[in-house]
N, C-alpha and C positions, 0 to 999 in steps of 0.2 A: 192415700200413694203415689196420688198425680203431684203431685203439688215439690216431691223435690224431683222427682224425672223432668219436673218442666223447670223449674232452677236449673237445676245440671244443663239439662237443652241450653237456656238464655246467658249463660253461663261459657263456655259454650263457646255461642251465640259471640259473645260479647267478645275472646280471648284472640278468636280469628278476624275479626273489622279489626280487631286492635295490631298480633299481625298484618295485615291488609296496609295499614298506616303506617307502621314502623316500615315497612318497603318500601312504601310509595316515597316517605323522610327521605327513602336511606337512599332512592334512586334521583332524586332533583339533588341530591348532596351531590351523587357521583356526578348526575350530568352540568352539578352548575365548576366542580371538578377541572370537568374534562373543557370545559371550554373556555376554564381560566387556561390553562393548560394550554388550550395549541391558538399559536397569533393568528392576528387575522390575516395578514398575508403570506401565506404559507410558501406563492411561489408569484415572480411578476415575469411578465413576457419582457427577454427583450428585444432591446429596441437602440439599433445599426442605426449611429450618426451617418446622418442624412451628406454634411457637411462634409467634404473630401478636400482639404484646403492643405497643402502645397506641406506643412508644416507633418501633416498625420505622414504622408506621401515619406518624406523627408525618414520620419524613425517607423516607418516599416519598413525602408532600405538598406538604414542603420540594424536591422535584426538580422536579415538576412544575411546584411554582411558578416557581422559577427558570426553568426549561426556556420556563416560557408571555411568561414574564419576556421574556427574552432576543428571544424570535423578535417580541415587542409593538414591543419598542425599531430592532432593527436595521426593519420593518415603518416606523414610525416617523420614520427619520429615512434610509431613502430617496424615501420621498414628501419629503419638506424640500430634500431632493437634486431630485429632480425638479422640483418646480417650483422651486427658485436656475433650475437648470439652463431651464427653461421662460423664467421672464424674463426672463436673460438674452443670450435665443436670440434677444425678445420684443426685446430692447435696443436690441442687433444686429441684427437688420433692419428698424429706423422708421430708426435712424444712417445706416444706410444707404443704403437711401429720402431721407434726405433730404439729405444728403449728394452725391446724384444727381440730384435733383431743384431741387438748390442750383445746381449743376455747369452741369445747364442752363438753368434758369431765371433768375439772378442774374446769376453773373456774366460781364464781359464780350466779347464773343468778338472784339474785337480792341483788344487792351492799346493805350491812347492813351501815348508816350515823352514 
């Protein structure tokens, strides 16, 4: 009777060892996959150039002048658009008041046939 229990216990032990080896192999495969997917140099410290040459200063000033001119241009366009909208709004209001005044004061209330 002891012989079948011993065989079953040995079989369970071998199954556990096999599962353990499979898990170790899978773990090594996952580690290898992670190592392949992650680049070696993830980040690099920004190194500012020490040589402040005349060319780099001119380039910096050129960028600043372009940005300032773009902002100024947009501000001028916005102001002109605001003025035009104001003039058009005033013209529409004056026209509407004139039309209402004409209808009230000058148009005949009883048209003649």
